[in-house]
N, C-alpha and C positions, 0 to 999 in steps of 0.2 A: 753741322757746324755753321754758324752765322758768318756773314761776310766779314764782320769785325773780328771774330775769332780766327778766321782764315788769314786775314791780313796780319794779325798779331803773330800767328804761328809762322807765317812766311817771313816776317821781320826777324824772327829768332832762328831762322834756318831750318825749322821743322818741316815746312812745306815750301816747295819752290812754286812760285806763281807764274814765272815766265821762263821761256827757253826749254832746253832739253830737261826732261824730268819734271815738267810742270805738275804741280799738285801731288807730288810724291810725299807720302807720309814718312818722315825720317826719325820720329821719336815716339816712344811708347806713350808719353803724356798726350801727344797730339792724337794718336790713334784712339785713346780712351775718350777724348772729347768729341771725336767724330762718329763713334758707334751710336747707332740709333739717333742720329742728329743731336747728340749731346744728352739725351735722356738717361742713358746708362750712367754717365758721369754725374749728372744731377742727383740721381737716386743713390749712387755710391756716397756722395758728399752728405746727403741726408741721413743715410744709414750710419755713416761714421759719427755724425753728431749724436744720433740716438744711442749708439754704442758707448760713446764717451760719457753721455749723461747717465746711462745705466750703470757703468762702472763707478762713476763718482757717487751715485746714490747707494750702491751696494757696498762700497768700500768705506773704510774709516782709517784713521791714522794707526799705523802699526799692523794693518791687515793687508793681504794681497787678494785681489779678485782678478779673474781672467775673463776675457772675451775674445771673439774672433770675427774677422770679416774676410771672407774668401771671395776672390774673383776668379772665375774661369772664363777663358776666351776659347770659343770653339771656331775653328777655321775649316771652311769647306772650299775646295778648289775644283772647278769643273773643267779644267783645261784652258780656260780663258779668264774667268773672273774668280776673285777670292771673296767669299762671304764670311764676315766675322760677326759672331753673335756672342753676347756676354751673359753670364749667369753670376748672380751673387747670392751668398748665403752668409748669415751672421749668427753668432751664438752669444747671447747676452747673459750676464751672470744672473743667477736666480736670487731673488730677494731672500735675505736670511730669515729664517723662521725661528720662533721661540719654542720652548718645550715646557711641559708641565710634569710634575711629579705626583704619582698616585701610589697607593698601597693596595694590595689585594686582600680580599676577604676570604673566609673559608668557603663562601658560596661561589668563589671564582668570579667576582665582580670587582671593579675598581672603586676606590674610596679616597676621598681627600683627607680622611681622618687616620692618623697613625694608630694602629691597633693596640699598641702598648703605652699610649699616652693618655693620662686621665683628663677628663674635661674639667676646666676651671670655670666656675660660675662668673658671670659678668653682672655687676650691680650698677645701678644708676647712682652716680655720686654728684649729681647736679646740686649746687648750693641751694638750700631751701627745700630740698626734697624731704619728705617725712620718713626719715630712716632709709636704710638700704632696701631697694626694690630690685629683685632679681629680674633681669631682662633677657637672659639667655641661659 
């Protein structure tokens, strides 16, 4: 935590800078900003922005998409000092995928042609063409 952040936290009562209990962390928000000298907080903020972007990109009006941002704090006490380490995990929505329709043939392969639909010929109807010319 920078001196400026420490001063701000102290002014809000989250950390005492003077007297008994000096530099005590009294709020969860202050603790998060102090872990790893603020790197965890910075990464959490970045991950939150990425999650919101992914949710907005994947969702549309009338649909619901879900995401998750988990923070785990691991505390280790050795009888004298407390070590706090943070872990974060996020789950962003998967981009929606389209689908395609195929029919199966008697040879067990996929086809884009409907087996019971007859083919319609396509003719060139460009003005000035010399009569109908089959193009498909």
